[in-house]
TORKOL-4160 file (C-alpha; in steps of 0.2 Angstrom, whole numbers, padded with zeros to 4 digits, m for minus):
248
<pt num="1" X="m0014" Y="0006" Z="m0104"/>
<pt num="2" X="m0010" Y="m0012" Z="m0101"/>
<pt num="3" X="m0023" Y="m0025" Z="m0103"/>
<pt num="4" X="m0033" Y="m0029" Z="m0088"/>
<pt num="5" X="m0028" Y="m0044" Z="m0079"/>
<pt num="6" X="m0040" Y="m0058" Z="m0074"/>
<pt num="7" X="m0046" Y="m0056" Z="m0056"/>
<pt num="8" X="m0037" Y="m0069" Z="m0046"/>
<pt num="9" X="m0039" Y="m0067" Z="m0027"/>
<pt num="10" X="m0042" Y="m0048" Z="m0026"/>
<pt num="11" X="m0059" Y="m0041" Z="m0020"/>
<pt num="12" X="m0060" Y="m0033" Z="m0037"/>
<pt num="13" X="m0049" Y="m0030" Z="m0053"/>
<pt num="14" X="m0041" Y="m0013" Z="m0052"/>
<pt num="15" X="m0051" Y="m0001" Z="m0062"/>
<pt num="16" X="m0066" Y="m0013" Z="m0063"/>
<pt num="17" X="m0084" Y="m0011" Z="m0057"/>
<pt num="18" X="m0085" Y="m0004" Z="m0039"/>
<pt num="19" X="m0091" Y="m0016" Z="m0026"/>
<pt num="20" X="m0096" Y="m0007" Z="m0010"/>
<pt num="21" X="m0092" Y="0010" Z="m0016"/>
<pt num="22" X="m0078" Y="0021" Z="m0009"/>
<pt num="23" X="m0082" Y="0015" Z="0009"/>
<pt num="24" X="m0075" Y="m0002" Z="0004"/>
<pt num="25" X="m0057" Y="0006" Z="0005"/>
<pt num="26" X="m0060" Y="0014" Z="0022"/>
<pt num="27" X="m0053" Y="m0002" Z="0032"/>
<pt num="28" X="m0037" Y="m0003" Z="0022"/>
<pt num="29" X="m0021" Y="0001" Z="0031"/>
<pt num="30" X="m0011" Y="0015" Z="0023"/>
<pt num="31" X="0002" Y="0003" Z="0016"/>
<pt num="32" X="m0012" Y="m0007" Z="0008"/>
<pt num="33" X="m0019" Y="0009" Z="0000"/>
<pt num="34" X="m0002" Y="0013" Z="m0007"/>
<pt num="35" X="m0002" Y="m0004" Z="m0015"/>
<pt num="36" X="m0020" Y="m0001" Z="m0022"/>
<pt num="37" X="m0014" Y="0015" Z="m0030"/>
<pt num="38" X="0002" Y="0007" Z="m0037"/>
<pt num="39" X="m0006" Y="m0009" Z="m0044"/>
<pt num="40" X="m0018" Y="0002" Z="m0055"/>
<pt num="41" X="m0003" Y="0010" Z="m0063"/>
<pt num="42" X="m0002" Y="0005" Z="m0081"/>
<pt num="43" X="0017" Y="0007" Z="m0082"/>
<pt num="44" X="0019" Y="m0005" Z="m0067"/>
<pt num="45" X="0007" Y="m0018" Z="m0074"/>
<pt num="46" X="0017" Y="m0018" Z="m0090"/>
<pt num="47" X="0033" Y="m0019" Z="m0080"/>
<pt num="48" X="0027" Y="m0034" Z="m0070"/>
<pt num="49" X="0022" Y="m0043" Z="m0086"/>
<pt num="50" X="0039" Y="m0040" Z="m0093"/>
<pt num="51" X="0047" Y="m0046" Z="m0077"/>
<pt num="52" X="0036" Y="m0062" Z="m0078"/>
<pt num="53" X="0045" Y="m0065" Z="m0095"/>
<pt num="54" X="0062" Y="m0062" Z="m0088"/>
<pt num="55" X="0067" Y="m0047" Z="m0098"/>
<pt num="56" X="0069" Y="m0034" Z="m0085"/>
<pt num="57" X="0075" Y="m0031" Z="m0067"/>
<pt num="58" X="0063" Y="m0024" Z="m0054"/>
<pt num="59" X="0063" Y="m0005" Z="m0056"/>
<pt num="60" X="0068" Y="0004" Z="m0040"/>
<pt num="61" X="0056" Y="0018" Z="m0043"/>
<pt num="62" X="0041" Y="0008" Z="m0037"/>
<pt num="63" X="0048" Y="0006" Z="m0019"/>
<pt num="64" X="0046" Y="m0013" Z="m0019"/>
<pt num="65" X="0059" Y="m0025" Z="m0013"/>
<pt num="66" X="0051" Y="m0039" Z="m0024"/>
<pt num="67" X="0039" Y="m0040" Z="m0038"/>
<pt num="68" X="0021" Y="m0041" Z="m0033"/>
<pt num="69" X="0006" Y="m0047" Z="m0044"/>
<pt num="70" X="m0005" Y="m0032" Z="m0048"/>
<pt num="71" X="m0020" Y="m0043" Z="m0049"/>
<pt num="72" X="m0019" Y="m0047" Z="m0031"/>
<pt num="73" X="m0023" Y="m0037" Z="m0015"/>
<pt num="74" X="m0008" Y="m0033" Z="m0003"/>
<pt num="75" X="m0010" Y="m0048" Z="0008"/>
<pt num="76" X="m0013" Y="m0060" Z="m0006"/>
<pt num="77" X="0002" Y="m0053" Z="m0017"/>
<pt num="78" X="0013" Y="m0053" Z="m0001"/>
<pt num="79" X="0019" Y="m0035" Z="m0005"/>
<pt num="80" X="0035" Y="m0031" Z="0003"/>
<pt num="81" X="0042" Y="m0013" Z="0003"/>
<pt num="82" X="0060" Y="m0007" Z="0004"/>
<pt num="83" X="0066" Y="m0001" Z="0021"/>
<pt num="84" X="0073" Y="0015" Z="0013"/>
<pt num="85" X="0056" Y="0020" Z="0006"/>
<pt num="86" X="0045" Y="0014" Z="0021"/>
<pt num="87" X="0055" Y="0018" Z="0037"/>
<pt num="88" X="0039" Y="0019" Z="0047"/>
<pt num="89" X="0034" Y="0001" Z="0041"/>
<pt num="90" X="0049" Y="m0009" Z="0040"/>
<pt num="91" X="0060" Y="m0015" Z="0054"/>
<pt num="92" X="0078" Y="m0020" Z="0049"/>
<pt num="93" X="0084" Y="m0035" Z="0059"/>
<pt num="94" X="0102" Y="m0043" Z="0060"/>
<pt num="95" X="0110" Y="m0058" Z="0069"/>
<pt num="96" X="0116" Y="m0055" Z="0086"/>
<pt num="97" X="0128" Y="m0065" Z="0097"/>
<pt num="98" X="0122" Y="m0061" Z="0114"/>
<pt num="99" X="0106" Y="m0062" Z="0124"/>
<pt num="100" X="0092" Y="m0074" Z="0124"/>
<pt num="101" X="0080" Y="m0077" Z="0109"/>
<pt num="102" X="0064" Y="m0068" Z="0109"/>
<pt num="103" X="0051" Y="m0076" Z="0097"/>
<pt num="104" X="0044" Y="m0065" Z="0084"/>
<pt num="105" X="0025" Y="m0061" Z="0083"/>
<pt num="106" X="0014" Y="m0071" Z="0072"/>
<pt num="107" X="0019" Y="m0070" Z="0053"/>
<pt num="108" X="0007" Y="m0068" Z="0038"/>
<pt num="109" X="0013" Y="m0081" Z="0025"/>
<pt num="110" X="0031" Y="m0086" Z="0021"/>
<pt num="111" X="0047" Y="m0076" Z="0019"/>
<pt num="112" X="0048" Y="m0066" Z="0004"/>
<pt num="113" X="0065" Y="m0064" Z="m0004"/>
<pt num="114" X="0068" Y="m0047" Z="m0011"/>
<pt num="115" X="0082" Y="m0037" Z="m0019"/>
<pt num="116" X="0088" Y="m0031" Z="m0002"/>
<pt num="117" X="0086" Y="m0047" Z="0008"/>
<pt num="118" X="0072" Y="m0057" Z="0016"/>
<pt num="119" X="0056" Y="m0050" Z="0022"/>
<pt num="120" X="0043" Y="m0056" Z="0034"/>
<pt num="121" X="0025" Y="m0049" Z="0035"/>
<pt num="122" X="0017" Y="m0049" Z="0052"/>
<pt num="123" X="m0002" Y="m0052" Z="0054"/>
<pt num="124" X="m0003" Y="m0033" Z="0059"/>
<pt num="125" X="0004" Y="m0028" Z="0042"/>
<pt num="126" X="0021" Y="m0023" Z="0049"/>
<pt num="127" X="0037" Y="m0029" Z="0039"/>
<pt num="128" X="0053" Y="m0036" Z="0046"/>
<pt num="129" X="0068" Y="m0035" Z="0035"/>
<pt num="130" X="0081" Y="m0049" Z="0039"/>
<pt num="131" X="0098" Y="m0043" Z="0034"/>
<pt num="132" X="0113" Y="m0054" Z="0031"/>
<pt num="133" X="0113" Y="m0071" Z="0040"/>
<pt num="134" X="0099" Y="m0066" Z="0052"/>
<pt num="135" X="0086" Y="m0080" Z="0055"/>
<pt num="136" X="0068" Y="m0079" Z="0060"/>
<pt num="137" X="0071" Y="m0089" Z="0075"/>
<pt num="138" X="0085" Y="m0077" Z="0081"/>
<pt num="139" X="0094" Y="m0071" Z="0090"/>
<pt num="140" X="0091" Y="m0054" Z="0083"/>
<pt num="141" X="0094" Y="m0036" Z="0085"/>
<pt num="142" X="0086" Y="m0021" Z="0078"/>
<pt num="143" X="0096" Y="m0009" Z="0068"/>
<pt num="144" X="0091" Y="0009" Z="0068"/>
<pt num="145" X="0098" Y="0023" Z="0057"/>
<pt num="146" X="0100" Y="0039" Z="0066"/>
<pt num="147" X="0094" Y="0050" Z="0052"/>
<pt num="148" X="0080" Y="0062" Z="0047"/>
<pt num="149" X="0068" Y="0047" Z="0048"/>
<pt num="150" X="0073" Y="0041" Z="0065"/>
<pt num="151" X="0057" Y="0045" Z="0073"/>
<pt num="152" X="0047" Y="0035" Z="0060"/>
<pt num="153" X="0060" Y="0020" Z="0063"/>
<pt num="154" X="0057" Y="0021" Z="0082"/>
<pt num="155" X="0038" Y="0021" Z="0079"/>
<pt num="156" X="0040" Y="0005" Z="0068"/>
<pt num="157" X="0050" Y="m0003" Z="0082"/>
<pt num="158" X="0036" Y="0001" Z="0095"/>
<pt num="159" X="0024" Y="m0006" Z="0082"/>
<pt num="160" X="0034" Y="m0022" Z="0083"/>
<pt num="161" X="0033" Y="m0022" Z="0102"/>
<pt num="162" X="0014" Y="m0020" Z="0101"/>
<pt num="163" X="0013" Y="m0034" Z="0088"/>
<pt num="164" X="0018" Y="m0047" Z="0101"/>
<pt num="165" X="0002" Y="m0043" Z="0110"/>
<pt num="166" X="m0011" Y="m0040" Z="0096"/>
<pt num="167" X="m0013" Y="m0043" Z="0077"/>
<pt num="168" X="m0022" Y="m0027" Z="0075"/>
<pt num="169" X="m0012" Y="m0014" Z="0064"/>
<pt num="170" X="m0004" Y="0001" Z="0073"/>
<pt num="171" X="m0015" Y="0016" Z="0076"/>
<pt num="172" X="m0014" Y="0026" Z="0060"/>
<pt num="173" X="m0005" Y="0043" Z="0059"/>
<pt num="174" X="m0019" Y="0049" Z="0047"/>
<pt num="175" X="m0035" Y="0056" Z="0053"/>
<pt num="176" X="m0052" Y="0048" Z="0049"/>
<pt num="177" X="m0055" Y="0063" Z="0037"/>
<pt num="178" X="m0038" Y="0060" Z="0028"/>
<pt num="179" X="m0041" Y="0042" Z="0026"/>
<pt num="180" X="m0059" Y="0045" Z="0019"/>
<pt num="181" X="m0051" Y="0057" Z="0006"/>
<pt num="182" X="m0039" Y="0043" Z="0001"/>
<pt num="183" X="m0053" Y="0031" Z="m0001"/>
<pt num="184" X="m0063" Y="0043" Z="m0011"/>
<pt num="185" X="m0047" Y="0047" Z="m0022"/>
<pt num="186" X="m0045" Y="0028" Z="m0025"/>
<pt num="187" X="m0063" Y="0027" Z="m0030"/>
<pt num="188" X="m0062" Y="0042" Z="m0041"/>
<pt num="189" X="m0047" Y="0035" Z="m0049"/>
<pt num="190" X="m0056" Y="0019" Z="m0053"/>
<pt num="191" X="m0070" Y="0029" Z="m0062"/>
<pt num="192" X="m0057" Y="0038" Z="m0072"/>
<pt num="193" X="m0048" Y="0022" Z="m0077"/>
<pt num="194" X="m0065" Y="0016" Z="m0083"/>
<pt num="195" X="m0067" Y="0033" Z="m0093"/>
<pt num="196" X="m0083" Y="0037" Z="m0083"/>
<pt num="197" X="m0089" Y="0055" Z="m0083"/>
<pt num="198" X="m0086" Y="0067" Z="m0069"/>
<pt num="199" X="m0105" Y="0066" Z="m0065"/>
<pt num="200" X="m0105" Y="0047" Z="m0064"/>
<pt num="201" X="m0090" Y="0047" Z="m0053"/>
<pt num="202" X="m0098" Y="0061" Z="m0042"/>
<pt num="203" X="m0114" Y="0050" Z="m0041"/>
<pt num="204" X="m0104" Y="0036" Z="m0034"/>
<pt num="205" X="m0095" Y="0047" Z="m0022"/>
<pt num="206" X="m0110" Y="0058" Z="m0016"/>
<pt num="207" X="m0126" Y="0049" Z="m0022"/>
<pt num="208" X="m0137" Y="0054" Z="m0036"/>
<pt num="209" X="m0149" Y="0063" Z="m0024"/>
<pt num="210" X="m0135" Y="0076" Z="m0020"/>
<pt num="211" X="m0133" Y="0080" Z="m0038"/>
<pt num="212" X="m0143" Y="0093" Z="m0048"/>
<pt num="213" X="m0142" Y="0087" Z="m0066"/>
<pt num="214" X="m0144" Y="0104" Z="m0074"/>
<pt num="215" X="m0132" Y="0113" Z="m0063"/>
<pt num="216" X="m0119" Y="0100" Z="m0061"/>
<pt num="217" X="m0106" Y="0108" Z="m0073"/>
<pt num="218" X="m0105" Y="0123" Z="m0061"/>
<pt num="219" X="m0107" Y="0115" Z="m0045"/>
<pt num="220" X="m0095" Y="0113" Z="m0030"/>
<pt num="221" X="m0097" Y="0094" Z="m0031"/>
<pt num="222" X="m0090" Y="0094" Z="m0048"/>
<pt num="223" X="m0075" Y="0104" Z="m0043"/>
<pt num="224" X="m0072" Y="0092" Z="m0028"/>
<pt num="225" X="m0074" Y="0077" Z="m0040"/>
<pt num="226" X="m0061" Y="0083" Z="m0052"/>
<pt num="227" X="m0049" Y="0086" Z="m0038"/>
<pt num="228" X="m0051" Y="0069" Z="m0031"/>
<pt num="229" X="m0048" Y="0061" Z="m0049"/>
<pt num="230" X="m0032" Y="0072" Z="m0050"/>
<pt num="231" X="m0027" Y="0067" Z="m0033"/>
<pt num="232" X="m0030" Y="0048" Z="m0037"/>
<pt num="233" X="m0020" Y="0049" Z="m0053"/>
<pt num="234" X="m0006" Y="0058" Z="m0044"/>
<pt num="235" X="m0005" Y="0045" Z="m0031"/>
<pt num="236" X="m0005" Y="0031" Z="m0044"/>
<pt num="237" X="0009" Y="0040" Z="m0053"/>
<pt num="238" X="0021" Y="0039" Z="m0038"/>
<pt num="239" X="0013" Y="0050" Z="m0025"/>
<pt num="240" X="0009" Y="0035" Z="m0014"/>
<pt num="241" X="0028" Y="0034" Z="m0009"/>
<pt num="242" X="0025" Y="0050" Z="0002"/>
<pt num="243" X="0011" Y="0041" Z="0011"/>
<pt num="244" X="0021" Y="0025" Z="0012"/>
<pt num="245" X="0035" Y="0033" Z="0021"/>
<pt num="246" X="0025" Y="0037" Z="0036"/>
<pt num="247" X="0020" Y="0019" Z="0038"/>
<pt num="248" X="0002" Y="0016" Z="0045"/>
């Protein structure tokens, strides 16, 4: 595993001591959760270090358009995903020669230049992909591929429409139960990365008062904890890309 980086702007260093327990992850958007899983990946952290020394090109397997510092949260690192891996999150825009200019919603930070073009992150978390000579001040047109992900792309366009009225993230496609499971999986992954025992991880997830010390090895809570750890490791190893595809 790559050496832990110093905490520089994130709420906590990946794999470090938990602050707020698993519930601290409940308010994260799904794209931010995807980044949380990726930035804990030892292979990505090593790859980022090598990129910083100029020895490698960004590996397409991560789904990123530009390198992002794994020491930082999604907002602080200005994480931008490629449109082909996140059709429910990224809206491709091109220059147009007709119609009046419509201002874009409030942006979060400056333009990020990636391998596939320039990206803008909105306050809502939505991503705009400026292709070719498209400029943020327009005029712009939206480009939609009519493919198997068309419905996701249309949903992202609707999120852009709503972003002109509110900075809140679009309503999640995931249920509260699914989001809670993702939050628990991330917490369980952190415990696993710290080489905690299943019992210690379970105590953080469910509370000491719900554990029977003598019977833990045969308890259902232990089984659930093991599944959460495995789920967290699977998401860290690339499973987050399936979540990312849906967008929010």
